[in-house]
N, C-alpha and C positions, 0 to 999 in steps of 0.2 A: 505495498499500499503506501503511493508516496507522499510526502509531507501534507499537500493540499486537499488530497481525500481522508486521511488521519484526521485534518484540522475539520472540516466536514463532519466527521464521523462524532467529533469531540462535541463540533456548536449544539448538534443536535442533543445531545446527553444534557448540554447546560442549560438549554432553553426551559430546561421545566426549574431551574432554580432565581429565581428572582432577585434575591441578593448577588449575585454575580453576571448580571444584565449591566450593560451601559449602553442606552439610546444616544447616540452622537452626532454629530454633522459638520458639516465645513460650509462657512459661507463668506464672499467677501467682495469687494471689487473687481473686475474683470482685471484677469492678467496677472494679479497678485497671487499666485502660486497652489490656487485651491485643490485641482487636479492632482498637480506632481506630488503634493502633500500628502492627498489620500491614497492615491497608486504607494508611495512608499511605506504607508502603518500597513497597505494591503499583502506588499514583498515581507516587510517584517515579518509578517505576521504566519507568513510559510502559504500564503492563497494566489502567490505569483513569483517570477522568476526577479529575482533584486535588478539582474542587470537591465531586463525592460522597462523598471518602474520609470514613470518621467515619460517612457518610449509607446511602452501599448497601451497606457492611455486605459488601462481596463476600465473606469469610471466614466471615461468618452467612448464608449461603444457604437455609438452611432456615428455614420460614415461622414457623415456633414459636422460633426466633433470634428474627428481627427482630420478632416481634410481643414477646417478652419482654426483648429486651433482653442476650440474654446469648448464650455460646457453648456448644452441646451437644457437638458433633463438633466430633472435630480434623481441620480441613478445612486442604489444602495451596495451593499455587500456586508455579508456576517464573518467574522473570522472572531479566534481564542489569540487570548493572551496571558501570560502566569504572571502572576505578580506575590510576592509575600508568600510563596507557598499554595497558593489559588489560582487556578482556571478561572479567567471573565471571558463571558461572550460579546463582545463588541460588535453593534449594528451600528454601520456607517453610512451616512448618506453625503453623497459631493454633491452642493448645488450650485447650478447658472452666476456670474455675475454680472452677466451684458444684463444691462435695465430692460433691455425687450423681454424678458424673461423669467422677471423679479417674480410672477405669478407663481412660478413653479418654488422660486423659494419660500414662499407665504404658507404655500402646501404641504412643503416638506416639515417644515417648522413644526406643523400639530404633530409628528409622528415622534420629535425629538424631546429628551430632557436637559440634552445639553448639546453648545455650540462653538467649533474652535471659530474666531473671526479671525483671518488672517488679514494682516496688513504688513504695506510693503514699508521694509524701513527705509528707505530713499524717497517714497511719494508721502506716506503718512497715510493717515484719515482722511479716506475720499467721501466726494459723497454717495456712492453707493454703497461702500463700509455702515457708515451712519443709518443707512436706511438697512441693509439686514441685522443692525444690534435692535433696531426698533421692532423690525418683523419678531426676533428672536423676542423679545423681550413682551409683547403683545401678546405671545403665546406662551409666556412664564417660561421657558428655555434658557437654563443659567449660560450666559456667554464667558466662555474665556479667550485670552487675548495671545495668540501667535504671533511675534514679530519676524516675519521672514524677510529675505535675500539681506543678510546683515552680513554677509562676503562681498557684497555690490556696495556697501557702505563703507566696508574698511576697503578694498581693492581700486575701487572707481571714486570715491570721495576721500579717500586717504583722509578720514577722520582718528583724530587722537581717543585713546581709552575715556578720558575725560567728556571730550564732545559725543561720545556714542551713550555713555548712561545719561549726559544729559538730553540728547534725544530719547532714549527708552521712556525716561520719568516724565517726558511730555505728551507721549505717545499715551503713555498709563493715566497720567492726567486726564487727557482730553476724554480719554474711555471710560474712565469713571464717572466725569462731568454728565455723560449722557446718559449713563447707567441713572444717576442722582436725580435728572431732569423728567424721565419715561416713564420710571417704577415708583410706585405709593412705597411710601415703609410700612414695615420695616426691613422687607426685601432691596430695597434702594442701597441699605446699608451693609446690607449681609452677602450682597453678591459682588459688593468693589472688588477688583481684582489688584493684586499687588503680585511683584516680582521676590518678594520675600518669602512669602506662603505657598508662593507655587503655583500662584494659577495664574502666570503671565512665563512663557517659554519664550526663546527668541533661535534664529538658527538658520539654515538655509534647505528649503524642502529639495530644491535642484538637487544638490551636494547630499542631499539624505543626514545631514546632523541637526543636532538640536541640544538646548543646554536649557536647564531652570535650573533657580538656588539649591532646591535640595538635592540636585542631582548634583551640582558644580560642589557641595561639601562630601557629597561621597565617596564623588570619583577624583577628588583634588583638582578638577581642571580649573584653573584663573581666566581673568580677561585678558590677561596679559598672553596665554599658553593659546586662546581662541586667531588672537591678532596674528602670534607667530606660524599659526595652523594655515591661517587664510591667506599671508605673505608669502608661504613657501609651495612650488611648486609640487603636488602631488600629496600637498599638507592635510587638506580638506576629506580626500578619500582615509587618510589616517585618524581624523577627527568623527570621520563615521565612524569609523569602528568603535573607538573609543567611546561614544556617544551617539548612539544610531537616532534617526530621528523616533522611530515607531518605540524606542524605549523609553523614553523621556514623556511623548503627547499621552502616549497609551497609557500610563503612571498616572500622569496629571487628569486623564478622564476618571478613573477609575477611582482616585482621590476624593478630586471634586467634583463630578457632575456624579449627584443621586441616581440610587437604584433603582427602577418604576414604581415600586412600592412608595419609599416616600415622596420621588419625583409627583406624585400622580394626587399627593393632600394637596399640595402647592397649587398644580396646573387644573384639576377636574373642575372647582371651584368658577375657573378663569371661563373655559372650556366649552362647558356643556353647562346649560341653565334651569335645567330640570331642578328635581325637589333632590336636594342631596341627602336628603332624610325614607327616601323609598328607598325598595330593595335592591336596583340597579344602582342606584346613587353611592348608596355603602358599599356594592359589591367595585363600583370604580376606582372610588375612593382609596380601597384596601387594595385593587388591582387584584382581586378573588380571583381563579383559576377555573373554580367550582364554582361559580357563577353564572348569570346569562351571559350570553354572548355579546361584547358590545365594543363595535371596530369602526376606525372612522379612516374612509379610502382618500389616500393623498397622492394616489397616480394611478393612471392606465396606461401600460403599454400595449402595442400592437406586438405580438409574437405570430410569425406567418403560420405556425405549427398549428397553436395553440390559441389563437386569434386573438380575444380582449383577454389581458391580466390583470387583476385589480391589487395595487400592494398598498399595504394600510398599517397601521398599529392598530394593537387589538389591548383595547383597556382593561376588560374583565373576561372571563370565559374561556372556551378553549373551540379552536376551528377543526374538523377534520373533516375527513372526506366521504363525502355523501350527506355531509349534515345539510338539512335545511335552515336557510336563513331567508330576512326580510329587508330590505332596502327601504328605507324610510322615504314616503310618501307616493311608494309605486304597492299599486293593488296585489300583485303573483307573487309568491314564494320565488324562491331560487335556490338550487342543490349544488352545492359548492362538488367540483370535480377533480382538483387538484390541490395539492396545500405545496409549498414551497418556501423553499431560503433564495432569495438573489444576490447574485456574486457577479456585479456588473450585468452582460448579456444572459450569463448561464442563471435556469431555475435549478435548484436541487431539492427533487423530490423528496418528502418528509409525511409521516404519518396524520401529525397530528400538531399543534400548535396553542402555546399556553400564552396565556395574558402577560401582559409586559415586553411582547418581541413585534418586529415587524413582518409581516407577511404578505403573503403574492398566493392570491388564489385565481382559479379559472371557474367560469359557469355562473359569477354575475352578473348575467346579461343588462341587468338596470342600472347597474351602479354607474356613477360617474366619478371623477374626480371631486372629493367633498361630501359622498354620500357619507350615512351613516347607516351600518350594517349590523343587523339583531335578532338574536334568537326571539326575539319577544314582537308581535306583530306590530304595537304601538307603542315604540321609543319616542323619547324626544329627543330631537337629532340634537347633534352638535352644534355649536355657531357659529355661524357660515362665517369660513375665511376671508377677511376684509382685507383686496391685493391695494395699494397704494395706486395704481394707474389704471385710467380707463382706456380703451383704444382709439389708438388716435388716426390710424392708416385705414382703409379701405384699397381691396382689390375687387373687380368686377371680373370672374370665372365663369370657364363654359369649358363644356366637354366638344375637344377635339373632333370626337365621332358621335354622332348622333346616336349610334348605338351602346355608348357609353355610358348614356346622362344615368340610367337606374344604377349603375354600379357608381357613377360619383358622387349622386344623393347618399348612398348607405358610407358612401368613405367620409364626407363629410359631416354627418353625422356622429361618424365614430370619432372623428378626431376632435367635435366639437365637445365629447363626453369627456375624450382624455386630456382636453385643453380649457377649461374657463374661462381664460382671458382670452382664449381667440371667440371673438361672436361671429356668427353660421348664418347669414340669411338663405333660406333654398326658396329660391321662386322655379314652381311645378312648371307654370305657364308659357314664362320665355326662355327657361332654360340657363340665365345665365343669374349666375350663383354670390352674395356678396360676402367676402370674406374680410373682416375687420380685426387689427391685431397692434400689438404694441411698439410696431416700430419696420420699419424697413425688411429687416433682419426677418423679424417673426415670420413675417409674411413669404419671404423667401423661402426660412426653413421648412414651412408648410407646403408651401407649392412643393418644392423638392422631394417630399415626403409622397404628398399624393402621386408623382410620376415616378417615383423611382419604386417606393416602398410596396404603394399601392398598385402601379400598372397603369397608372387612367392620365390619357395623355390629354391636356388643358390648354387652352388658351386662356392669357389673364390680361387686364388693363393696366396701363401705368396706375402706381400708386396716388389715390387720393386722399386728401385730409379729410376727417370725420368733425363737422363743423355740430354744437348743440345751438338751439334758443332759447331764448325768456324773456323779460322783462324788463326794461330801467325803472317802474314806479307801478302805479294803483290806478286804473281805470276810474276816471270823476266819480260816476256813477253805473251802478249796475247793468250790464246787459242783458238784452233778452233772445232767447235763443228760441225758434217755432219750429213746433213740427209740420211736416212739410201738409198735415191736414189741417191745421192752425189751433186743433183744438185742445194741444199740450205748450204751455210756455214753462223754458226753467230763467231763472235770472241769477248772473254769476259777478263774481269780485274775484279781479286775477291780480296778486301783485308778488314780489319776490320773496322767496323764501328764508326765515330769518338763518342769518349766519349761522350760529349756534347749533343749528338743527340740522342744517348743511354739512355742517364738520361732523355731527356725530354718524350721519347717518353713510359718510365718505371713509369714517375711521373704522365703520363696522359695529360701534354702539348702539347703533340703531338698527336693528333687522328691517330693511328696507324691500325685503325680497318674501317674505311672510305674509300671512294672515294675522290681523290683529287679534291674538290673542285676550287679550286682555286691556280695553280701551283707559279703563281708570290710570292702570300703572301705565301706560303711554302718555295718556295726558299729562298728568303727573311730570315726566319725561320731558315731555312738549315746554310745560310750562317753566321749568328748573331751567329750560335750554335759552328762554328770553319769548316763548310763545306769550300771549293772552291768555290768559285763563278759562275763559267764556269759551273763544276760538277750540283752544288745545279738546273741551269736552267734546267737540262735534268730529274727531278724526274717523274718518271715515277708511280710505285705502291710503297704500304709497305706490308709484310705479316710477321706474330708475331713481331721479334724487326731485320728485314732486310728491305735493301731498294732496289729497280732496278731503274737504270740511262740509261738514254739512252743518248749516248754521241757521234752519229752519225751527221754527218750532209751529208741530202741529197742522201738518200741509196734510188732507185727506189721500189716502193712495199709495203717499211717495216711499211708507217700506218696501210696498208690492214693487216697486219700480226700481231699486236701488239699484237691482243688479245689471240691470241695463243703463243704470246711470254711471257705476263703476266699468263695466265697460266700454261707452261710450266715453270714458275717463279715461283708462288704459289706451285705446286705439288714439286720441288726442295728443297724447305725450309721446307717444310715437313717431307720431310726423307732426310737426308743427307746422303753424300757417304761414311762413316766414319763406319757406325752403323746404319745407318736406325731411328735417333733419329732428332727430328727438329732439325733445323739450327739456330740460334743467333747470333745477332750482327756483320752483314753481310752486304758490301757493293757491289753490283752485278752491275760493266758497261759493259751495249753493246759498243763496241768501231767499231764497221765495220761488214757487212751483206754484201753475194751474194746471192741476191736470183732469183727461175726461174720466169720470164716472163708469163708463164700459171700459171693460179691458180688451177688448178688441180694437179701440184706438186709441191706444196707450201698448203697443206693442213694439217690436225690435226696428220696425222701420220707420216708427215716429219717433219713437225716444232716442235713439243713437246720435241721430243725424241732428235732434234739435239743441243736447248737449254738447254736440260737438261743436257746431257753429255758434253757442252760447259761449263758449271758452275760447274760443278760436276770436269772436269779434272782440270781447273781454280783451284780448291780449293784444288785438290791434289798437283799442282805446288807452292800455297800458304804457304802450311803447314798444315794440317789438326790437328786440337785439339779438344779435349775432355771436355768438360765442368761438375761438379757434383755439384749439391744443396748444400749449406754450411747453418748452423745455428751458431747463437751467444748463448751461453751457460752461461749462470749467476749463478752463485751459493755463498751461504751466508752459512757459516759453524763455528762453536765454532775451536778455532786456532790449538786444538789439533786435530782436524781432518782433516785438512788441507791437510796433505799428501798426504790422501788417495782418496782426491778429485783430487787433481793434477797430483797423476797416472793416474786416471782413466781418464781424457782429454789426456795425451799424450799415454796412449793404443789404443786412439781411432782416435790416425792423429789427433787430435789438437793440435792451436797453441795458447797458453796463450797471450792473450791480455792485459791483467789489472790487477793487485793485491793491494788490499786493505783492507782497514779497517772501518767498519761501526759499533759502540758503540764495543761492549767485542768481536764482530765477524770479521773472516777474508771475504774479497769476492774476488770472481776471476771470472773476464770476459773472454771468450776463444772462437774461432770458431772451428768448427769442422764439418767434412764432415755429413750430412743425412746418407750416406751408413753406416758407421760405428757409427752411432746412435742407431739401434736396439736397445732393452733390458735395455738403459740407466736408465730407471727410476728404475729398480728392482737391476742393480748395483751400482746407488751412494748409497740408500738408505743401500746397506748391506756395504760398503766401509766407510760408516759417520757413522753407527749404528742408520740410521733414523734421524743422526741431522739435514741433509742438507735442506736447502728453496734451489731452485731451479726453474730456467723459461727457457726456448728457445724464439726464433725469426728467422725467416725464414730471411738468409743473402743472398739473390740470390745465384747466379754460380759461382765458382771459376775452372780454368785449372785442371785437374787430371794432380797428378807430373807425368815427361814423364817414369820414371822409370817404372811405374802401367797401363801407358797408354794402352800400347799392350796387358797386360791381360785383362783387363778390358773389351776391346775394344771387343777381342775376345769370351768371357761370353756373353758379350751383343747380339752379332750374332747369335752365336750357339742355344742361346735360341731361338734366332728368325727363326731358320734352314737357316739361311745364312751359307756359306763358312766362318770359321773364321778369315779369313785373306781377310781385304779389297782390293778393286781392286785398281789398280795405273795410273798413267796419260795415260799410253801406251795406257790403256782399252779401253777408252772414246774418244782416237782421232782414234781407228778402227784401231791402229796399229798393 
């Protein structure tokens, strides 16, 4: 039996002892070394050849990942490490750093109890580093700090020992400040990291060495030794033998990341809002393998042989082959066909898996990333995972050959299941489907998968920017929407949703995707976030980031008509009156209604257009605005090239937010519209002769400048085959 096979056998034995399980991940800004770091951990644990670590990229098993040299999926691996006479099962998930794949990071965090945040010693804490720290803390995942590429700092920057210690102290201090700002007490103090207690390590993932204060004391390696090893030819290979990355890092995980039993006591109250005193609540808090199954799916992968494989964290119970499970929100039970451990692209079949582990299952046809799976028919689902970005780019795609159309529809449905940060709109009438994602790369990779992995040839449009619609104020008087038969009338006010409420929806503190279970609790929460008390009592339904309120008093037949009103509200929020784009940040108040007593005269054909026209007309009077997606742009460049970088920002309607100095380099932080960011990569290279280090981060939506709105609206409407000029309030009042 080879070492890998032996480790797999030991891993399956250790799965049953939760005290010796650690669920850890890696997360960082793009190119800060996560996958090389993860590969060396796996090699050290004997799951792959040490010579191939960093080259084989076990966790970058996707062709596109290896070709582009970046991580796109959140890949997982289970391995065994011996420490202080005990063997530990380490379940490791490597996550993407590219901003386009942030949704994968959010979902991976749900499965973890601890995460190594990698930070480049040269570049420091970058925008995406801050985002992943926030994502980890929101899920109550303990972050540990690994300062990577220390060899570059010593060799390229020629720092002294004192300079290096000062840089490390600054990084640790920044890292801790972020934890203090994001987490509530007492966790924000308990989870501070420090070099002294071993919650910080540093090294070179590429050269396979790492060091921490506790390891330095045991091995008698000093800072001066590290400088000597890095300066001399072949020295880092010697250092990797004396202080191997996997030993230092896995010891750190074992010492400072809690086992699932302890971790779930902290995590369950945050990620599950059901009754903690219920049987299933107690079982999850205790990580009870004898209890009911509660499983959260954090990833769906497509296997050419097995079909859809659902990977998730098991919080209680035990899953076995042939077991019947229920997926929250789905009516039919599902039968588990296989249970497996994951090591990159390999699935290792096992008979059963107990609570506290990360497991791969086939047979769950209705599961999507984010699904709650249980042996209970009616289990309260886990909290929706709030991803920090909304789709900003759309492409229209269609099958090259009409005969492939049914297969393309099926493939798109599967891809939408696996990647909830991708929005897919399927149009069976035209055969043209819209695919919206986090950026150009996100959509390029998805297209590649459709063509090369699923075997469907497609044609795609150039990328189109996703816009949103809203209003700048409140309509001066209520607007009347009339039904075609003139027997039903609805009166509406619209205005921007309170900023506090909008932020809470975006951060996931208000679940705007689910039915409102407890209107009183929701009203209280809305009031605390700044909404008027009386208005908050009338909460009916959320759609996207919009809210419908019933502010009427004693209207006859309204209750019977409410489902149709909701349906019409949802339709109106999906396509606004300005450019047929989604509406965002709108508060819609129904203040009065006059309804026909006979049901037959207030059916869908009467109520839906009346409500829609009432909302659209009110929006016209309140002042319609178009919102465009923005990106934060961060550039670090030698001072001589700063002018070229700033000019480029200005040419792209950008706003300079901050300029500064980082060592010898000048830095600039700016905000630019996504519409003007196409081709930025080649331009920044040209303007700075390739000397700029730059990154972007999605920064929400902002109003299109008034002088550009008319032109942009006309372009969008023309592209959609509509009249270039939007209708005004008179059109919706039937005048």
